HTML snippet that shows the backbone in 3Dmol.js (N, CA, C, O; Angstrom):
<script src="https://3Dmol.org/build/3Dmol-min.js"></script>
<div id="view" style="width:600px;height:400px;position:relative"></div>
<script>
const pdb = `
ATOM      1  N   UNK A   1       0.658  -1.192   0.185  1.00  0.00           N
ATOM      2  CA  UNK A   1      -0.227  -0.242   0.098  1.00  0.00           C
ATOM      3  C   UNK A   1       1.133   1.168  -0.347  1.00  0.00           C
ATOM      4  O   UNK A   1       1.286   1.868  -1.348  1.00  0.00           O
ATOM      5  N   UNK A   2       1.779   1.075   0.784  1.00  0.00           N
ATOM      6  CA  UNK A   2       2.859   2.298   1.039  1.00  0.00           C
ATOM      7  C   UNK A   2       3.681   2.555  -0.245  1.00  0.00           C
ATOM      8  O   UNK A   2       4.454   3.512  -0.288  1.00  0.00           O
ATOM      9  N   UNK A   3       3.490   1.509  -1.545  1.00  0.00           N
ATOM     10  CA  UNK A   3       4.627   2.270  -2.224  1.00  0.00           C
ATOM     11  C   UNK A   3       3.217   2.567  -3.714  1.00  0.00           C
ATOM     12  O   UNK A   3       3.385   3.161  -4.779  1.00  0.00           O
ATOM     13  N   UNK A   4       2.561   2.216  -3.442  1.00  0.00           N
ATOM     14  CA  UNK A   4       0.746   3.014  -4.374  1.00  0.00           C
ATOM     15  C   UNK A   4       0.806   4.798  -3.765  1.00  0.00           C
ATOM     16  O   UNK A   4       0.743   5.833  -4.429  1.00  0.00           O
ATOM     17  N   UNK A   5       0.924   4.640  -2.536  1.00  0.00           N
ATOM     18  CA  UNK A   5       0.549   6.175  -2.330  1.00  0.00           C
ATOM     19  C   UNK A   5       2.041   6.970  -2.653  1.00  0.00           C
ATOM     20  O   UNK A   5       2.064   8.196  -2.769  1.00  0.00           O
ATOM     21  N   UNK A   6       3.552   5.954  -2.812  1.00  0.00           N
ATOM     22  CA  UNK A   6       3.911   7.106  -2.699  1.00  0.00           C
ATOM     23  C   UNK A   6       4.080   7.558  -4.434  1.00  0.00           C
ATOM     24  O   UNK A   6       4.482   8.665  -4.791  1.00  0.00           O
ATOM     25  N   UNK A   7       3.788   6.751  -5.118  1.00  0.00           N
ATOM     26  CA  UNK A   7       3.790   6.554  -6.606  1.00  0.00           C
ATOM     27  C   UNK A   7       2.677   7.308  -7.345  1.00  0.00           C
ATOM     28  O   UNK A   7       2.709   7.757  -8.491  1.00  0.00           O
ATOM     29  N   UNK A   8       1.489   7.359  -6.267  1.00  0.00           N
ATOM     30  CA  UNK A   8       0.477   8.009  -6.825  1.00  0.00           C
ATOM     31  C   UNK A   8       0.770   9.831  -6.348  1.00  0.00           C
ATOM     32  O   UNK A   8       0.085  10.741  -6.816  1.00  0.00           O
ATOM     33  N   UNK A   9       1.951  10.051  -5.316  1.00  0.00           N
ATOM     34  CA  UNK A   9       2.244  11.838  -5.072  1.00  0.00           C
ATOM     35  C   UNK A   9       3.322  11.745  -5.828  1.00  0.00           C
ATOM     36  O   UNK A   9       3.813  12.854  -5.618  1.00  0.00           O
ATOM     37  N   UNK A  10       4.266  11.049  -6.784  1.00  0.00           N
ATOM     38  CA  UNK A  10       5.835  11.124  -7.264  1.00  0.00           C
ATOM     39  C   UNK A  10       6.749  11.778  -6.296  1.00  0.00           C
ATOM     40  O   UNK A  10       7.492  12.748  -6.445  1.00  0.00           O
ATOM     41  N   UNK A  11       6.530  11.055  -5.312  1.00  0.00           N
ATOM     42  CA  UNK A  11       7.358  11.225  -3.909  1.00  0.00           C
ATOM     43  C   UNK A  11       8.636  10.647  -4.467  1.00  0.00           C
ATOM     44  O   UNK A  11       8.682   9.724  -5.280  1.00  0.00           O
ATOM     45  N   UNK A  12       9.902  11.428  -3.831  1.00  0.00           N
ATOM     46  CA  UNK A  12      11.046  11.686  -4.151  1.00  0.00           C
ATOM     47  C   UNK A  12      11.923  10.141  -3.234  1.00  0.00           C
ATOM     48  O   UNK A  12      12.665  10.551  -2.342  1.00  0.00           O
ATOM     49  N   UNK A  13      11.910   9.055  -3.324  1.00  0.00           N
ATOM     50  CA  UNK A  13      12.473   8.092  -2.592  1.00  0.00           C
ATOM     51  C   UNK A  13      14.445   7.931  -2.502  1.00  0.00           C
ATOM     52  O   UNK A  13      15.049   7.764  -3.561  1.00  0.00           O
ATOM     53  N   UNK A  14      15.096   7.995  -1.392  1.00  0.00           N
ATOM     54  CA  UNK A  14      16.538   8.043  -0.893  1.00  0.00           C
ATOM     55  C   UNK A  14      17.177   6.613  -1.409  1.00  0.00           C
ATOM     56  O   UNK A  14      17.190   5.695  -0.589  1.00  0.00           O
ATOM     57  N   UNK A  15      17.609   6.423  -2.487  1.00  0.00           N
ATOM     58  CA  UNK A  15      18.098   5.078  -2.989  1.00  0.00           C
ATOM     59  C   UNK A  15      18.676   4.156  -1.974  1.00  0.00           C
ATOM     60  O   UNK A  15      19.497   4.627  -1.187  1.00  0.00           O
ATOM     61  N   UNK A  16      18.296   2.705  -1.883  1.00  0.00           N
ATOM     62  CA  UNK A  16      18.714   1.803  -1.046  1.00  0.00           C
ATOM     63  C   UNK A  16      18.114   1.899   1.138  1.00  0.00           C
ATOM     64  O   UNK A  16      18.594   1.419   2.165  1.00  0.00           O
ATOM     65  N   UNK A  17      17.030   2.686   0.859  1.00  0.00           N
ATOM     66  CA  UNK A  17      16.981   3.032   2.395  1.00  0.00           C
ATOM     67  C   UNK A  17      15.064   2.206   2.009  1.00  0.00           C
ATOM     68  O   UNK A  17      14.260   2.502   2.893  1.00  0.00           O
ATOM     69  N   UNK A  18      14.727   1.696   1.346  1.00  0.00           N
ATOM     70  CA  UNK A  18      13.194   1.390   1.175  1.00  0.00           C
ATOM     71  C   UNK A  18      12.350   0.805   2.792  1.00  0.00           C
ATOM     72  O   UNK A  18      11.210   0.921   3.243  1.00  0.00           O
ATOM     73  N   UNK A  19      13.737   0.104   3.314  1.00  0.00           N
ATOM     74  CA  UNK A  19      13.142  -1.027   4.764  1.00  0.00           C
ATOM     75  C   UNK A  19      12.879   0.267   5.637  1.00  0.00           C
ATOM     76  O   UNK A  19      12.074   0.240   6.567  1.00  0.00           O
ATOM     77  N   UNK A  20      13.855   1.815   5.172  1.00  0.00           N
ATOM     78  CA  UNK A  20      13.435   2.544   6.513  1.00  0.00           C
ATOM     79  C   UNK A  20      12.416   2.961   6.586  1.00  0.00           C
ATOM     80  O   UNK A  20      12.050   3.144   7.747  1.00  0.00           O
ATOM     81  N   UNK A  21      11.523   3.296   5.614  1.00  0.00           N
ATOM     82  CA  UNK A  21      10.259   4.170   5.093  1.00  0.00           C
ATOM     83  C   UNK A  21       9.378   3.565   6.406  1.00  0.00           C
ATOM     84  O   UNK A  21       9.152   2.426   6.814  1.00  0.00           O
ATOM     85  N   UNK A  22       8.944   5.118   6.916  1.00  0.00           N
ATOM     86  CA  UNK A  22       8.199   4.533   8.425  1.00  0.00           C
ATOM     87  C   UNK A  22       6.868   5.211   8.049  1.00  0.00           C
ATOM     88  O   UNK A  22       5.988   4.864   8.836  1.00  0.00           O
ATOM     89  N   UNK A  23       6.195   6.533   6.581  1.00  0.00           N
ATOM     90  CA  UNK A  23       5.434   6.693   6.848  1.00  0.00           C
ATOM     91  C   UNK A  23       5.506   7.731   6.026  1.00  0.00           C
ATOM     92  O   UNK A  23       6.635   7.982   5.606  1.00  0.00           O
ATOM     93  N   UNK A  24       4.340   8.638   5.552  1.00  0.00           N
ATOM     94  CA  UNK A  24       4.472   9.972   4.923  1.00  0.00           C
ATOM     95  C   UNK A  24       3.998  11.312   5.998  1.00  0.00           C
ATOM     96  O   UNK A  24       3.514  11.249   7.129  1.00  0.00           O
ATOM     97  N   UNK A  25       4.277  12.273   5.325  1.00  0.00           N
ATOM     98  CA  UNK A  25       3.498  13.291   5.867  1.00  0.00           C
ATOM     99  C   UNK A  25       3.505  14.552   4.827  1.00  0.00           C
ATOM    100  O   UNK A  25       4.320  14.553   3.905  1.00  0.00           O
ATOM    101  N   UNK A  26       2.658  15.531   4.982  1.00  0.00           N
ATOM    102  CA  UNK A  26       2.315  16.603   4.186  1.00  0.00           C
ATOM    103  C   UNK A  26       3.562  17.991   4.955  1.00  0.00           C
ATOM    104  O   UNK A  26       3.999  18.297   6.064  1.00  0.00           O
ATOM    105  N   UNK A  27       3.669  18.394   3.707  1.00  0.00           N
ATOM    106  CA  UNK A  27       4.455  19.609   3.669  1.00  0.00           C
ATOM    107  C   UNK A  27       4.015  20.595   2.632  1.00  0.00           C
ATOM    108  O   UNK A  27       4.463  20.299   1.525  1.00  0.00           O
ATOM    109  N   UNK A  28       3.380  21.523   2.645  1.00  0.00           N
ATOM    110  CA  UNK A  28       2.942  22.659   1.952  1.00  0.00           C
ATOM    111  C   UNK A  28       2.080  21.601   1.116  1.00  0.00           C
ATOM    112  O   UNK A  28       2.602  21.398   0.020  1.00  0.00           O
ATOM    113  N   UNK A  29       1.262  21.092   1.262  1.00  0.00           N
ATOM    114  CA  UNK A  29       0.172  20.408   0.205  1.00  0.00           C
ATOM    115  C   UNK A  29       0.924  19.412  -0.395  1.00  0.00           C
ATOM    116  O   UNK A  29       0.485  19.116  -1.506  1.00  0.00           O
ATOM    117  N   UNK A  30       1.956  18.758  -0.032  1.00  0.00           N
ATOM    118  CA  UNK A  30       2.542  17.429  -0.686  1.00  0.00           C
ATOM    119  C   UNK A  30       2.787  16.803   0.254  1.00  0.00           C
ATOM    120  O   UNK A  30       2.858  17.159   1.431  1.00  0.00           O
ATOM    121  N   UNK A  31       2.999  15.362  -0.427  1.00  0.00           N
ATOM    122  CA  UNK A  31       2.831  13.901   0.482  1.00  0.00           C
ATOM    123  C   UNK A  31       4.213  13.351   0.088  1.00  0.00           C
ATOM    124  O   UNK A  31       4.385  12.674  -0.926  1.00  0.00           O
ATOM    125  N   UNK A  32       5.348  13.741   1.097  1.00  0.00           N
ATOM    126  CA  UNK A  32       6.738  13.398   1.342  1.00  0.00           C
ATOM    127  C   UNK A  32       6.972  11.753   1.983  1.00  0.00           C
ATOM    128  O   UNK A  32       6.138  11.129   2.640  1.00  0.00           O
ATOM    129  N   UNK A  33       8.023  11.391   1.676  1.00  0.00           N
ATOM    130  CA  UNK A  33       8.142  10.462   2.439  1.00  0.00           C
ATOM    131  C   UNK A  33       8.751  10.354   3.920  1.00  0.00           C
ATOM    132  O   UNK A  33       9.345  11.406   4.156  1.00  0.00           O
ATOM    133  N   UNK A  34       8.809   9.628   4.804  1.00  0.00           N
ATOM    134  CA  UNK A  34       9.339   9.672   5.861  1.00  0.00           C
ATOM    135  C   UNK A  34      10.545   8.279   6.664  1.00  0.00           C
ATOM    136  O   UNK A  34      10.207   7.212   7.177  1.00  0.00           O
ATOM    137  N   UNK A  35      11.463   8.654   6.548  1.00  0.00           N
ATOM    138  CA  UNK A  35      12.764   7.656   6.851  1.00  0.00           C
ATOM    139  C   UNK A  35      12.831   7.921   8.686  1.00  0.00           C
ATOM    140  O   UNK A  35      12.668   8.897   9.419  1.00  0.00           O
ATOM    141  N   UNK A  36      13.235   6.153   8.929  1.00  0.00           N
ATOM    142  CA  UNK A  36      13.994   6.704  10.161  1.00  0.00           C
ATOM    143  C   UNK A  36      15.335   6.519  10.500  1.00  0.00           C
ATOM    144  O   UNK A  36      15.738   5.358  10.436  1.00  0.00           O
ATOM    145  N   UNK A  37      16.270   7.547  10.910  1.00  0.00           N
ATOM    146  CA  UNK A  37      17.305   7.291  10.491  1.00  0.00           C
ATOM    147  C   UNK A  37      18.317   6.040  11.189  1.00  0.00           C
ATOM    148  O   UNK A  37      19.338   5.514  10.744  1.00  0.00           O
ATOM    149  N   UNK A  38      17.458   5.789  12.645  1.00  0.00           N
ATOM    150  CA  UNK A  38      18.500   4.426  12.717  1.00  0.00           C
ATOM    151  C   UNK A  38      18.248   2.976  11.499  1.00  0.00           C
ATOM    152  O   UNK A  38      19.062   2.113  11.168  1.00  0.00           O
ATOM    153  N   UNK A  39      16.877   3.164  11.082  1.00  0.00           N
ATOM    154  CA  UNK A  39      16.849   2.511   9.945  1.00  0.00           C
ATOM    155  C   UNK A  39      17.746   2.209   8.676  1.00  0.00           C
ATOM    156  O   UNK A  39      18.399   1.274   8.214  1.00  0.00           O
ATOM    157  N   UNK A  40      17.469   3.308   8.418  1.00  0.00           N
ATOM    158  CA  UNK A  40      18.886   3.748   7.155  1.00  0.00           C
ATOM    159  C   UNK A  40      20.533   3.401   7.695  1.00  0.00           C
ATOM    160  O   UNK A  40      21.237   2.517   7.205  1.00  0.00           O
ATOM    161  N   UNK A  41      20.927   4.301   8.787  1.00  0.00           N
ATOM    162  CA  UNK A  41      22.317   3.410   8.760  1.00  0.00           C
ATOM    163  C   UNK A  41      22.149   2.028   9.173  1.00  0.00           C
ATOM    164  O   UNK A  41      23.161   1.407   8.848  1.00  0.00           O
ATOM    165  N   UNK A  42      21.431   1.398   9.661  1.00  0.00           N
ATOM    166  CA  UNK A  42      21.253  -0.466   9.333  1.00  0.00           C
ATOM    167  C   UNK A  42      21.285  -0.594   7.955  1.00  0.00           C
ATOM    168  O   UNK A  42      22.068  -1.457   7.559  1.00  0.00           O
ATOM    169  N   UNK A  43      20.773  -0.096   7.254  1.00  0.00           N
ATOM    170  CA  UNK A  43      20.752  -0.862   5.808  1.00  0.00           C
ATOM    171  C   UNK A  43      22.172  -0.437   5.404  1.00  0.00           C
ATOM    172  O   UNK A  43      22.728  -1.153   4.571  1.00  0.00           O
ATOM    173  N   UNK A  44      22.918   0.764   5.941  1.00  0.00           N
ATOM    174  CA  UNK A  44      24.363   0.549   5.274  1.00  0.00           C
ATOM    175  C   UNK A  44      25.102  -0.152   6.002  1.00  0.00           C
ATOM    176  O   UNK A  44      26.184  -0.510   5.536  1.00  0.00           O
ATOM    177  N   UNK A  45      24.734  -0.534   7.315  1.00  0.00           N
ATOM    178  CA  UNK A  45      25.518  -1.433   7.488  1.00  0.00           C
ATOM    179  C   UNK A  45      25.560  -2.834   7.332  1.00  0.00           C
ATOM    180  O   UNK A  45      26.534  -3.564   7.516  1.00  0.00           O
ATOM    181  N   UNK A  46      23.973  -3.269   6.836  1.00  0.00           N
ATOM    182  CA  UNK A  46      23.894  -4.451   6.170  1.00  0.00           C
ATOM    183  C   UNK A  46      24.784  -4.275   4.500  1.00  0.00           C
ATOM    184  O   UNK A  46      25.123  -5.244   3.820  1.00  0.00           O
ATOM    185  N   UNK A  47      24.982  -3.034   4.177  1.00  0.00           N
ATOM    186  CA  UNK A  47      25.704  -3.027   3.129  1.00  0.00           C
ATOM    187  C   UNK A  47      27.577  -3.020   3.285  1.00  0.00           C
ATOM    188  O   UNK A  47      28.282  -2.696   2.329  1.00  0.00           O
ATOM    189  N   UNK A  48      28.134  -3.416   4.586  1.00  0.00           N
ATOM    190  CA  UNK A  48      29.405  -4.019   4.760  1.00  0.00           C
ATOM    191  C   UNK A  48      29.998  -2.630   5.564  1.00  0.00           C
ATOM    192  O   UNK A  48      31.125  -2.710   6.054  1.00  0.00           O
ATOM    193  N   UNK A  49      29.301  -1.479   5.681  1.00  0.00           N
ATOM    194  CA  UNK A  49      29.963  -0.724   6.372  1.00  0.00           C
ATOM    195  C   UNK A  49      29.839  -1.015   7.890  1.00  0.00           C
ATOM    196  O   UNK A  49      28.979  -1.679   8.467  1.00  0.00           O
ATOM    197  N   UNK A  50      31.105  -0.235   8.486  1.00  0.00           N
ATOM    198  CA  UNK A  50      31.049  -0.107  10.311  1.00  0.00           C
ATOM    199  C   UNK A  50      30.222   0.877  11.094  1.00  0.00           C
ATOM    200  O   UNK A  50      30.169   1.968  10.527  1.00  0.00           O
ATOM    201  N   UNK A  51      29.576   0.814  12.205  1.00  0.00           N
ATOM    202  CA  UNK A  51      29.126   2.051  12.540  1.00  0.00           C
ATOM    203  C   UNK A  51      28.940   3.147  12.158  1.00  0.00           C
ATOM    204  O   UNK A  51      27.955   3.578  11.558  1.00  0.00           O
ATOM    205  N   UNK A  52      30.494   4.039  12.689  1.00  0.00           N
ATOM    206  CA  UNK A  52      30.979   4.774  12.517  1.00  0.00           C
ATOM    207  C   UNK A  52      31.001   5.181  10.554  1.00  0.00           C
ATOM    208  O   UNK A  52      30.546   6.266  10.191  1.00  0.00           O
ATOM    209  N   UNK A  53      31.398   4.480   9.822  1.00  0.00           N
ATOM    210  CA  UNK A  53      31.367   4.829   8.654  1.00  0.00           C
ATOM    211  C   UNK A  53      29.783   4.977   8.027  1.00  0.00           C
ATOM    212  O   UNK A  53      29.673   5.657   7.007  1.00  0.00           O
ATOM    213  N   UNK A  54      28.968   4.567   8.415  1.00  0.00           N
ATOM    214  CA  UNK A  54      27.736   4.231   8.182  1.00  0.00           C
ATOM    215  C   UNK A  54      27.311   5.744   8.511  1.00  0.00           C
ATOM    216  O   UNK A  54      26.960   6.575   7.673  1.00  0.00           O
ATOM    217  N   UNK A  55      27.394   5.905   9.664  1.00  0.00           N
ATOM    218  CA  UNK A  55      26.869   6.861  10.373  1.00  0.00           C
ATOM    219  C   UNK A  55      27.001   8.541   9.787  1.00  0.00           C
ATOM    220  O   UNK A  55      26.094   9.370   9.858  1.00  0.00           O
ATOM    221  N   UNK A  56      28.319   8.764   9.227  1.00  0.00           N
ATOM    222  CA  UNK A  56      29.104   9.572   8.587  1.00  0.00           C
ATOM    223  C   UNK A  56      28.818   9.556   7.127  1.00  0.00           C
ATOM    224  O   UNK A  56      28.471  10.595   6.567  1.00  0.00           O
ATOM    225  N   UNK A  57      28.958   8.314   6.407  1.00  0.00           N
ATOM    226  CA  UNK A  57      28.293   8.269   5.021  1.00  0.00           C
ATOM    227  C   UNK A  57      26.628   8.779   4.714  1.00  0.00           C
ATOM    228  O   UNK A  57      26.247   9.419   3.734  1.00  0.00           O
ATOM    229  N   UNK A  58      25.725   8.244   5.954  1.00  0.00           N
ATOM    230  CA  UNK A  58      24.676   8.955   5.864  1.00  0.00           C
ATOM    231  C   UNK A  58      24.399  10.394   5.792  1.00  0.00           C
ATOM    232  O   UNK A  58      23.670  11.020   5.023  1.00  0.00           O
ATOM    233  N   UNK A  59      25.379  10.902   7.074  1.00  0.00           N
ATOM    234  CA  UNK A  59      24.833  12.384   7.429  1.00  0.00           C
ATOM    235  C   UNK A  59      25.231  13.531   6.518  1.00  0.00           C
ATOM    236  O   UNK A  59      24.747  14.653   6.371  1.00  0.00           O
ATOM    237  N   UNK A  60      26.779  12.600   5.663  1.00  0.00           N
ATOM    238  CA  UNK A  60      27.199  13.472   4.793  1.00  0.00           C
ATOM    239  C   UNK A  60      26.659  13.413   3.349  1.00  0.00           C
ATOM    240  O   UNK A  60      26.866  14.359   2.589  1.00  0.00           O
ATOM    241  N   UNK A  61      26.022  12.402   2.984  1.00  0.00           N
ATOM    242  CA  UNK A  61      25.597  12.244   1.754  1.00  0.00           C
ATOM    243  C   UNK A  61      24.299  11.991   1.669  1.00  0.00           C
ATOM    244  O   UNK A  61      23.948  11.859   0.497  1.00  0.00           O
ATOM    245  N   UNK A  62      22.983  11.805   2.865  1.00  0.00           N
ATOM    246  CA  UNK A  62      21.935  11.745   2.912  1.00  0.00           C
ATOM    247  C   UNK A  62      21.144  13.016   3.476  1.00  0.00           C
ATOM    248  O   UNK A  62      20.227  13.644   2.946  1.00  0.00           O
ATOM    249  N   UNK A  63      21.690  13.180   4.544  1.00  0.00           N
ATOM    250  CA  UNK A  63      20.370  13.733   5.356  1.00  0.00           C
ATOM    251  C   UNK A  63      20.340  14.909   4.877  1.00  0.00           C
ATOM    252  O   UNK A  63      19.183  15.325   4.822  1.00  0.00           O
ATOM    253  N   UNK A  64      21.474  15.985   4.322  1.00  0.00           N
ATOM    254  CA  UNK A  64      21.687  16.958   4.299  1.00  0.00           C
ATOM    255  C   UNK A  64      21.875  17.397   2.619  1.00  0.00           C
ATOM    256  O   UNK A  64      22.619  18.195   2.050  1.00  0.00           O
ATOM    257  N   UNK A  65      21.042  16.658   2.251  1.00  0.00           N
ATOM    258  CA  UNK A  65      20.763  16.575   0.078  1.00  0.00           C
ATOM    259  C   UNK A  65      19.713  17.315   0.099  1.00  0.00           C
ATOM    260  O   UNK A  65      18.746  16.713   0.566  1.00  0.00           O
ATOM    261  N   UNK A  66      19.484  18.490  -0.249  1.00  0.00           N
ATOM    262  CA  UNK A  66      18.147  19.302  -0.620  1.00  0.00           C
ATOM    263  C   UNK A  66      17.833  19.089  -2.041  1.00  0.00           C
ATOM    264  O   UNK A  66      18.332  19.746  -2.954  1.00  0.00           O
ATOM    265  N   UNK A  67      17.024  18.186  -2.174  1.00  0.00           N
ATOM    266  CA  UNK A  67      16.369  18.137  -3.710  1.00  0.00           C
ATOM    267  C   UNK A  67      15.410  18.651  -4.354  1.00  0.00           C
ATOM    268  O   UNK A  67      15.227  18.398  -5.544  1.00  0.00           O
ATOM    269  N   UNK A  68      14.389  19.732  -3.416  1.00  0.00           N
ATOM    270  CA  UNK A  68      13.723  19.931  -4.011  1.00  0.00           C
ATOM    271  C   UNK A  68      12.539  19.790  -2.693  1.00  0.00           C
ATOM    272  O   UNK A  68      12.719  19.339  -1.562  1.00  0.00           O
ATOM    273  N   UNK A  69      11.238  20.380  -3.341  1.00  0.00           N
ATOM    274  CA  UNK A  69      10.209  20.200  -2.424  1.00  0.00           C
ATOM    275  C   UNK A  69       9.537  19.099  -2.122  1.00  0.00           C
ATOM    276  O   UNK A  69       8.579  19.273  -1.370  1.00  0.00           O
ATOM    277  N   UNK A  70       9.736  18.082  -2.459  1.00  0.00           N
ATOM    278  CA  UNK A  70       9.577  16.751  -1.901  1.00  0.00           C
ATOM    279  C   UNK A  70      10.684  16.187  -1.612  1.00  0.00           C
ATOM    280  O   UNK A  70      10.637  14.971  -1.795  1.00  0.00           O
ATOM    281  N   UNK A  71      12.217  16.790  -1.022  1.00  0.00           N
ATOM    282  CA  UNK A  71      12.943  15.748  -0.529  1.00  0.00           C
ATOM    283  C   UNK A  71      12.331  15.085   0.730  1.00  0.00           C
ATOM    284  O   UNK A  71      11.343  15.693   1.141  1.00  0.00           O
ATOM    285  N   UNK A  72      12.611  14.193   1.309  1.00  0.00           N
ATOM    286  CA  UNK A  72      12.139  12.969   2.229  1.00  0.00           C
ATOM    287  C   UNK A  72      12.810  14.068   3.338  1.00  0.00           C
ATOM    288  O   UNK A  72      13.787  14.814   3.282  1.00  0.00           O
ATOM    289  N   UNK A  73      11.789  13.786   4.369  1.00  0.00           N
ATOM    290  CA  UNK A  73      11.690  14.138   5.916  1.00  0.00           C
ATOM    291  C   UNK A  73      12.598  12.695   6.786  1.00  0.00           C
ATOM    292  O   UNK A  73      11.995  11.622   6.815  1.00  0.00           O
ATOM    293  N   UNK A  74      14.107  12.784   7.491  1.00  0.00           N
ATOM    294  CA  UNK A  74      14.322  11.540   7.896  1.00  0.00           C
ATOM    295  C   UNK A  74      13.973  12.124   9.909  1.00  0.00           C
ATOM    296  O   UNK A  74      13.994  13.272  10.353  1.00  0.00           O
ATOM    297  N   UNK A  75      13.776  11.195  10.444  1.00  0.00           N
ATOM    298  CA  UNK A  75      13.795  11.297  11.850  1.00  0.00           C
ATOM    299  C   UNK A  75      14.423  10.668  12.735  1.00  0.00           C
ATOM    300  O   UNK A  75      14.822   9.507  12.645  1.00  0.00           O
ATOM    301  N   UNK A  76      14.540  11.372  13.606  1.00  0.00           N
ATOM    302  CA  UNK A  76      15.198  10.562  15.073  1.00  0.00           C
ATOM    303  C   UNK A  76      14.260   9.771  15.887  1.00  0.00           C
ATOM    304  O   UNK A  76      13.502  10.667  16.258  1.00  0.00           O
ATOM    305  N   UNK A  77      13.750   8.540  16.481  1.00  0.00           N
ATOM    306  CA  UNK A  77      12.874   7.962  17.053  1.00  0.00           C
ATOM    307  C   UNK A  77      13.947   8.164  18.450  1.00  0.00           C
ATOM    308  O   UNK A  77      13.496   8.566  19.522  1.00  0.00           O
ATOM    309  N   UNK A  78      15.133   7.887  18.294  1.00  0.00           N
ATOM    310  CA  UNK A  78      15.646   7.973  19.979  1.00  0.00           C
ATOM    311  C   UNK A  78      15.845   6.539  20.426  1.00  0.00           C
ATOM    312  O   UNK A  78      16.590   6.393  21.395  1.00  0.00           O
ATOM    313  N   UNK A  79      15.362   5.564  19.941  1.00  0.00           N
ATOM    314  CA  UNK A  79      15.031   4.191  20.141  1.00  0.00           C
ATOM    315  C   UNK A  79      16.270   3.670  20.135  1.00  0.00           C
ATOM    316  O   UNK A  79      16.366   3.023  21.178  1.00  0.00           O
ATOM    317  N   UNK A  80      17.461   3.593  19.404  1.00  0.00           N
ATOM    318  CA  UNK A  80      18.380   3.171  19.281  1.00  0.00           C
ATOM    319  C   UNK A  80      19.334   2.805  20.303  1.00  0.00           C
ATOM    320  O   UNK A  80      19.689   3.679  21.094  1.00  0.00           O
ATOM    321  N   UNK A  81      19.928   1.301  20.422  1.00  0.00           N
ATOM    322  CA  UNK A  81      20.350   1.320  21.788  1.00  0.00           C
ATOM    323  C   UNK A  81      21.890   1.783  21.880  1.00  0.00           C
ATOM    324  O   UNK A  81      22.433   2.297  22.857  1.00  0.00           O
ATOM    325  N   UNK A  82      22.372   1.526  20.830  1.00  0.00           N
ATOM    326  CA  UNK A  82      23.677   2.234  20.427  1.00  0.00           C
ATOM    327  C   UNK A  82      24.191   3.568  20.543  1.00  0.00           C
ATOM    328  O   UNK A  82      25.366   3.934  20.531  1.00  0.00           O
ATOM    329  N   UNK A  83      22.746   4.493  20.700  1.00  0.00           N
ATOM    330  CA  UNK A  83      23.245   6.067  21.158  1.00  0.00           C
ATOM    331  C   UNK A  83      23.111   5.945  22.728  1.00  0.00           C
ATOM    332  O   UNK A  83      23.164   7.004  23.353  1.00  0.00           O
ATOM    333  N   UNK A  84      22.941   4.754  23.443  1.00  0.00           N
ATOM    334  CA  UNK A  84      22.830   4.846  24.670  1.00  0.00           C
ATOM    335  C   UNK A  84      24.429   4.623  25.425  1.00  0.00           C
ATOM    336  O   UNK A  84      24.547   4.677  26.650  1.00  0.00           O
TER     337      UNK A  84
END
`;
const viewer = $3Dmol.createViewer("view");
viewer.addModel(pdb, "pdb");
viewer.setStyle({}, {cartoon: {color: "spectrum"}});
viewer.zoomTo();
viewer.render();
</script>
């Protein structure tokens, strides 16, 4: 169902982070994809990076990139044990 919503609304998707999608939100009348930061980093860990590499890569190459009005939103749920 989420895939249909994203396609219907021409949402921008962050490559490689499909498992990290946790929903959508509205910004200025546009449907925007929402990702969980910890799940994004976990995706990078599965690709073979260590935790620090994954975190650095994500923050440098993903979260700080603005690609227009439909730029995805990345949230921190503060549920990850690695941060404690």
